[in-house]
Structures are given as structure tokens and as C-alpha cells.
NULO-811795 format. One record per residue (C-alpha): residue number from 0; x, y, z; residue in three letters. Coordinates in Angstrom, 3 decimals, m for minus. Example, Ala and Ser with C-alpha at 12.3 -4.5 7.8 and 13.67 -1.06 7.14 Angstrom:
BEGIN
<mipa num="0" X="12.300" Y="m4.500" Z="7.800" residu="ALA"/>
<mipa num="1" X="13.670" Y="m1.060" Z="7.140" residu="SER"/>
***
This chain:
BEGIN
<mipa num="0" X="0.095" Y="m0.065" Z="m0.339" residu="MET"/>
<mipa num="1" X="1.315" Y="3.344" Z="m1.238" residu="ASN"/>
<mipa num="2" X="0.930" Y="5.453" Z="2.085" residu="VAL"/>
<mipa num="3" X="1.021" Y="8.687" Z="0.414" residu="ALA"/>
<mipa num="4" X="m2.330" Y="7.775" Z="m1.847" residu="ASN"/>
<mipa num="5" X="m3.831" Y="6.680" Z="1.869" residu="ALA"/>
<mipa num="6" X="m3.078" Y="9.600" Z="3.992" residu="TYR"/>
<mipa num="7" X="m2.235" Y="12.938" Z="3.768" residu="ARG"/>
<mipa num="8" X="0.513" Y="14.069" Z="5.468" residu="PHE"/>
<mipa num="9" X="0.966" Y="17.618" Z="7.537" residu="GLU"/>
<mipa num="10" X="3.925" Y="18.822" Z="8.982" residu="ALA"/>
<mipa num="11" X="3.876" Y="19.407" Z="12.780" residu="LEU"/>
<mipa num="12" X="2.935" Y="23.100" Z="13.472" residu="THR"/>
<mipa num="13" X="1.965" Y="25.177" Z="16.465" residu="PRO"/>
<mipa num="14" X="m1.741" Y="24.948" Z="15.201" residu="ALA"/>
<mipa num="15" X="m1.394" Y="21.082" Z="14.568" residu="LEU"/>
<mipa num="16" X="m0.104" Y="20.576" Z="18.129" residu="VAL"/>
<mipa num="17" X="m3.321" Y="22.361" Z="19.632" residu="ARG"/>
<mipa num="18" X="m5.888" Y="20.467" Z="17.119" residu="GLU"/>
<mipa num="19" X="m4.250" Y="16.952" Z="18.646" residu="ILE"/>
<mipa num="20" X="m3.118" Y="17.715" Z="22.026" residu="GLU"/>
<mipa num="21" X="m6.501" Y="15.943" Z="23.664" residu="ASP"/>
<mipa num="22" X="m5.077" Y="13.110" Z="22.371" residu="TRP"/>
<mipa num="23" X="m2.441" Y="13.200" Z="25.300" residu="PHE"/>
<mipa num="24" X="m5.363" Y="13.201" Z="28.031" residu="ASP"/>
<mipa num="25" X="m6.007" Y="9.798" Z="27.126" residu="ASP"/>
<mipa num="26" X="m4.615" Y="7.185" Z="30.268" residu="ARG"/>
<mipa num="27" X="m3.571" Y="4.814" Z="27.216" residu="GLU"/>
<mipa num="28" X="m1.172" Y="7.838" Z="25.125" residu="THR"/>
<mipa num="29" X="m0.422" Y="8.851" Z="28.703" residu="GLN"/>
<mipa num="30" X="0.755" Y="5.644" Z="29.796" residu="ARG"/>
<mipa num="31" X="3.108" Y="4.929" Z="26.996" residu="TYR"/>
<mipa num="32" X="4.400" Y="8.284" Z="25.655" residu="LEU"/>
<mipa num="33" X="3.164" Y="11.246" Z="27.883" residu="GLY"/>
<mipa num="34" X="1.046" Y="14.394" Z="28.366" residu="GLY"/>
<mipa num="35" X="0.466" Y="17.370" Z="26.385" residu="ARG"/>
<mipa num="36" X="4.055" Y="17.877" Z="27.151" residu="ASP"/>
<mipa num="37" X="5.226" Y="15.343" Z="24.942" residu="TRP"/>
<mipa num="38" X="3.678" Y="16.437" Z="21.894" residu="ILE"/>
<mipa num="39" X="4.893" Y="19.968" Z="22.529" residu="ARG"/>
<mipa num="40" X="8.276" Y="18.741" Z="22.859" residu="ARG"/>
<mipa num="41" X="8.315" Y="16.909" Z="19.756" residu="GLU"/>
<mipa num="42" X="7.431" Y="20.590" Z="18.448" residu="LEU"/>
<mipa num="43" X="10.283" Y="22.273" Z="19.753" residu="ASP"/>
<mipa num="44" X="12.836" Y="19.079" Z="19.092" residu="LEU"/>
<mipa num="45" X="11.449" Y="18.747" Z="15.315" residu="ILE"/>
<mipa num="46" X="12.342" Y="23.130" Z="15.136" residu="VAL"/>
<mipa num="47" X="15.398" Y="22.676" Z="17.031" residu="SER"/>
<mipa num="48" X="19.110" Y="21.875" Z="15.070" residu="GLN"/>
<mipa num="49" X="19.984" Y="18.481" Z="14.406" residu="PRO"/>
<mipa num="50" X="23.260" Y="16.880" Z="15.428" residu="GLY"/>
<mipa num="51" X="22.106" Y="15.424" Z="19.077" residu="THR"/>
<mipa num="52" X="23.870" Y="12.186" Z="19.456" residu="GLU"/>
<mipa num="53" X="21.203" Y="8.863" Z="20.448" residu="LEU"/>
<mipa num="54" X="23.102" Y="5.633" Z="21.078" residu="ARG"/>
<mipa num="55" X="26.301" Y="6.027" Z="18.884" residu="GLY"/>
<mipa num="56" X="24.421" Y="8.029" Z="15.673" residu="SER"/>
<mipa num="57" X="23.890" Y="11.544" Z="15.106" residu="THR"/>
<mipa num="58" X="20.477" Y="12.763" Z="14.324" residu="VAL"/>
<mipa num="59" X="20.682" Y="14.327" Z="11.064" residu="ILE"/>
<mipa num="60" X="16.703" Y="15.490" Z="10.549" residu="GLU"/>
<mipa num="61" X="13.642" Y="15.635" Z="12.463" residu="ARG"/>
<mipa num="62" X="10.503" Y="15.358" Z="11.516" residu="LEU"/>
<mipa num="63" X="6.857" Y="14.996" Z="12.653" residu="GLY"/>
<mipa num="64" X="3.698" Y="14.630" Z="10.372" residu="PHE"/>
<mipa num="65" X="m0.139" Y="14.590" Z="11.352" residu="VAL"/>
<mipa num="66" X="m1.738" Y="11.682" Z="9.095" residu="ALA"/>
<mipa num="67" X="m5.191" Y="12.886" Z="7.623" residu="ARG"/>
<mipa num="68" X="m7.135" Y="10.049" Z="5.496" residu="GLU"/>
<mipa num="69" X="m7.778" Y="12.563" Z="2.881" residu="LYS"/>
<mipa num="70" X="m9.558" Y="15.125" Z="3.719" residu="SER"/>
<mipa num="71" X="m10.886" Y="14.298" Z="7.311" residu="SER"/>
<mipa num="72" X="m9.731" Y="14.739" Z="10.719" residu="ALA"/>
<mipa num="73" X="m6.429" Y="13.794" Z="11.904" residu="PRO"/>
<mipa num="74" X="m6.001" Y="9.776" Z="12.740" residu="VAL"/>
<mipa num="75" X="m2.533" Y="9.967" Z="13.883" residu="ALA"/>
<mipa num="76" X="0.444" Y="11.541" Z="14.393" residu="PHE"/>
<mipa num="77" X="4.370" Y="10.521" Z="13.312" residu="VAL"/>
<mipa num="78" X="7.450" Y="11.503" Z="14.651" residu="ALA"/>
<mipa num="79" X="10.871" Y="10.183" Z="13.328" residu="ILE"/>
<mipa num="80" X="14.169" Y="11.047" Z="13.850" residu="GLU"/>
<mipa num="81" X="16.536" Y="10.224" Z="10.936" residu="VAL"/>
<mipa num="82" X="20.283" Y="9.086" Z="11.743" residu="TYR"/>
<mipa num="83" X="23.115" Y="9.256" Z="9.849" residu="ASP"/>
<mipa num="84" X="23.544" Y="5.825" Z="9.958" residu="ASP"/>
<mipa num="85" X="20.861" Y="5.381" Z="7.658" residu="ALA"/>
<mipa num="86" X="18.220" Y="4.277" Z="10.246" residu="THR"/>
<mipa num="87" X="15.258" Y="6.333" Z="11.932" residu="ALA"/>
<mipa num="88" X="13.591" Y="6.092" Z="14.659" residu="ALA"/>
<mipa num="89" X="9.821" Y="6.188" Z="14.965" residu="ILE"/>
<mipa num="90" X="7.054" Y="6.628" Z="16.995" residu="ALA"/>
<mipa num="91" X="3.305" Y="6.848" Z="16.506" residu="ILE"/>
<mipa num="92" X="m0.344" Y="8.261" Z="18.209" residu="VAL"/>
<mipa num="93" X="m2.982" Y="6.755" Z="16.788" residu="VAL"/>
<mipa num="94" X="m6.433" Y="9.233" Z="18.178" residu="ALA"/>
<mipa num="95" X="m8.222" Y="7.967" Z="20.230" residu="PRO"/>
<mipa num="96" X="m10.945" Y="7.466" Z="18.539" residu="THR"/>
<mipa num="97" X="m9.376" Y="5.656" Z="15.370" residu="ARG"/>
<mipa num="98" X="m7.719" Y="2.950" Z="17.200" residu="ARG"/>
<mipa num="99" X="m8.194" Y="m0.773" Z="16.455" residu="ALA"/>
<mipa num="100" X="m9.369" Y="0.035" Z="12.904" residu="ARG"/>
<mipa num="101" X="m5.843" Y="m0.565" Z="11.090" residu="GLY"/>
<mipa num="102" X="m5.000" Y="3.118" Z="11.134" residu="VAL"/>
<mipa num="103" X="m0.579" Y="2.334" Z="12.822" residu="ALA"/>
<mipa num="104" X="m0.466" Y="m0.671" Z="11.052" residu="ARG"/>
<mipa num="105" X="m1.320" Y="0.848" Z="7.377" residu="ARG"/>
<mipa num="106" X="0.841" Y="3.810" Z="8.536" residu="LEU"/>
<mipa num="107" X="3.908" Y="1.613" Z="9.650" residu="LEU"/>
<mipa num="108" X="3.907" Y="m0.730" Z="6.236" residu="SER"/>
<mipa num="109" X="3.719" Y="2.521" Z="4.322" residu="GLY"/>
<mipa num="110" X="6.524" Y="5.043" Z="6.099" residu="LEU"/>
<mipa num="111" X="9.753" Y="4.089" Z="4.044" residu="LEU"/>
<mipa num="112" X="7.751" Y="4.751" Z="1.150" residu="ASP"/>
<mipa num="113" X="7.535" Y="8.879" Z="2.068" residu="LEU"/>
<mipa num="114" X="9.800" Y="10.853" Z="m0.021" residu="PRO"/>
<mipa num="115" X="11.287" Y="12.617" Z="3.004" residu="GLU"/>
<mipa num="116" X="12.750" Y="8.336" Z="3.575" residu="LEU"/>
<mipa num="117" X="14.361" Y="7.663" Z="0.904" residu="ARG"/>
<mipa num="118" X="17.693" Y="8.075" Z="2.700" residu="PRO"/>
<mipa num="119" X="16.669" Y="5.592" Z="5.278" residu="VAL"/>
<mipa num="120" X="17.286" Y="1.915" Z="5.156" residu="GLU"/>
<mipa num="121" X="15.940" Y="0.826" Z="8.396" residu="ARG"/>
<mipa num="122" X="13.051" Y="2.012" Z="10.778" residu="LEU"/>
<mipa num="123" X="13.873" Y="1.350" Z="14.221" residu="THR"/>
<mipa num="124" X="11.777" Y="1.920" Z="17.539" residu="GLY"/>
<mipa num="125" X="11.137" Y="0.205" Z="21.042" residu="ALA"/>
<mipa num="126" X="7.602" Y="m0.699" Z="22.579" residu="VAL"/>
<mipa num="127" X="6.887" Y="m1.571" Z="26.023" residu="GLU"/>
<mipa num="128" X="6.068" Y="m5.373" Z="26.497" residu="PRO"/>
<mipa num="129" X="2.880" Y="m4.900" Z="27.780" residu="GLU"/>
<mipa num="130" X="1.918" Y="m2.701" Z="24.579" residu="ASN"/>
<mipa num="131" X="0.027" Y="m5.413" Z="23.239" residu="VAL"/>
<mipa num="132" X="m2.032" Y="m3.274" Z="20.596" residu="ALA"/>
<mipa num="133" X="0.948" Y="m1.374" Z="19.460" residu="CYS"/>
<mipa num="134" X="3.094" Y="m4.884" Z="19.289" residu="ARG"/>
<mipa num="135" X="0.255" Y="m6.394" Z="17.084" residu="ARG"/>
<mipa num="136" X="0.298" Y="m3.238" Z="14.754" residu="ALA"/>
<mipa num="137" X="4.186" Y="m3.662" Z="14.444" residu="LEU"/>
<mipa num="138" X="4.172" Y="m7.402" Z="13.674" residu="ALA"/>
<mipa num="139" X="1.419" Y="m6.661" Z="11.167" residu="ALA"/>
<mipa num="140" X="3.602" Y="m4.188" Z="9.179" residu="ALA"/>
<mipa num="141" X="6.302" Y="m6.463" Z="9.092" residu="GLY"/>
<mipa num="142" X="8.717" Y="m5.419" Z="11.892" residu="PHE"/>
<mipa num="143" X="10.993" Y="m7.602" Z="13.720" residu="THR"/>
<mipa num="144" X="10.323" Y="m7.024" Z="17.211" residu="ILE"/>
<mipa num="145" X="12.789" Y="m8.734" Z="20.144" residu="ALA"/>
<mipa num="146" X="11.450" Y="m11.580" Z="22.306" residu="SER"/>
<mipa num="147" X="13.895" Y="m10.165" Z="25.255" residu="THR"/>
<mipa num="148" X="14.021" Y="m6.829" Z="26.645" residu="VAL"/>
<mipa num="149" X="16.708" Y="m4.120" Z="26.562" residu="ASP"/>
<mipa num="150" X="18.196" Y="m2.549" Z="29.583" residu="ASP"/>
<mipa num="151" X="15.475" Y="m0.003" Z="29.056" residu="GLU"/>
<mipa num="152" X="12.688" Y="m2.766" Z="30.152" residu="GLY"/>
<mipa num="153" X="11.476" Y="m2.042" Z="26.209" residu="MET"/>
<mipa num="154" X="11.398" Y="m4.247" Z="23.397" residu="LEU"/>
<mipa num="155" X="13.053" Y="m3.261" Z="20.423" residu="ARG"/>
<mipa num="156" X="11.504" Y="m3.480" Z="16.778" residu="VAL"/>
<mipa num="157" X="13.047" Y="m3.014" Z="13.480" residu="GLU"/>
<mipa num="158" X="11.953" Y="m3.004" Z="9.872" residu="ARG"/>
<mipa num="159" X="14.284" Y="m2.950" Z="6.499" residu="GLY"/>
<mipa num="160" X="13.750" Y="m1.469" Z="3.384" residu="ARG"/>
<mipa num="161" X="13.432" Y="m4.677" Z="1.385" residu="GLU"/>
<mipa num="162" X="11.078" Y="m7.196" Z="2.535" residu="ARG"/>
<mipa num="163" X="11.707" Y="m10.916" Z="2.248" residu="ASP"/>
<mipa num="164" X="7.919" Y="m11.568" Z="2.631" residu="GLY"/>
<mipa num="165" X="7.921" Y="m13.725" Z="5.723" residu="ALA"/>
<mipa num="166" X="6.511" Y="m10.643" Z="7.936" residu="GLY"/>
<mipa num="167" X="7.786" Y="m10.002" Z="11.332" residu="ALA"/>
<mipa num="168" X="9.781" Y="m12.373" Z="13.150" residu="ARG"/>
<mipa num="169" X="10.546" Y="m12.609" Z="17.051" residu="THR"/>
<mipa num="170" X="14.339" Y="m12.134" Z="17.440" residu="ALA"/>
***
């Protein structure tokens, strides 16, 4: 699925933060990411200068998109940090009213199709072991999910540009 055909992406702005910040009042969103301060901090990070180092890689670009299903209300927010080693870390928040409808799976499946991510070869991230809905969406989108937690108590996830058709695997 070409995600750019199914969704309209808008770069995060202060006006869009105001439009979606009530998603961060949701208990599940707060549990896994944080409250309204999280989305406001994302906007600050996006407009800040790159060059931050994380786990041995340097951030070369930060992106934040609000996804809309064509002309409708926003359905998701995607934060992306692109690193100098051709990887990108992702975070996704689906509107509480749009959860359990395949939005996260469709977006995660097609992120590497976005023109802004052409230099990226591998998407990475982490998920809490108890976040079953996110783990299911990641697996359905072809991500490999680690079977053991890391030193931060998270399950690392990744998906490369080339898929072997086997779907998600547990490492």
C-alpha cells in the first residue's frame, strides 16, 4: 500500500499541536508516551538543530507529521528521527477514537515510501512489552520484534527497506 496515496501528511506546526493535543489527555497515550508536554516537546525538537547523538548515531533530521485520511480529521501523529547511519527511529500516536481500525498498521507499513525517508534503510523503535496493541500493529506491518527486553525494559523493533515476504519475526 502506498501510504502517500491513502493519507495526507502535514508537517507538525503549533496549530496542529493544538488540534491534536487532547489525544495526550488519553490514559493509554499518557501511559506509553506522555501527556500534552510530550507533543509540545516533539514540536520543539523538530524545529531545533540536528546533531544530537543517540546510542552512537547522530540525528541529521527530525520530522513530525499529522496524518489525515484524505480531507478528514487527523487520525495519527508520526515522529521520526533520521540518523547518519541510514536508520530512523519512529513513534506513532493514533487518535483515541481511531484505534483498533488498522491505522497504525497501514502507516507503519508504508512509512519507508515517504519521499522524506528515501535515504533511510531501516526503521527502528521500541515498545513496552505490555503494549499489546502496538506490538500487534508492528508485527502486522512487518517489523521484527525482539523477544527479550533491553536494559531500558523495552522490546526493540525494526524493519528494513527490503522485506522478504515472511512478515514479522520474533528475534
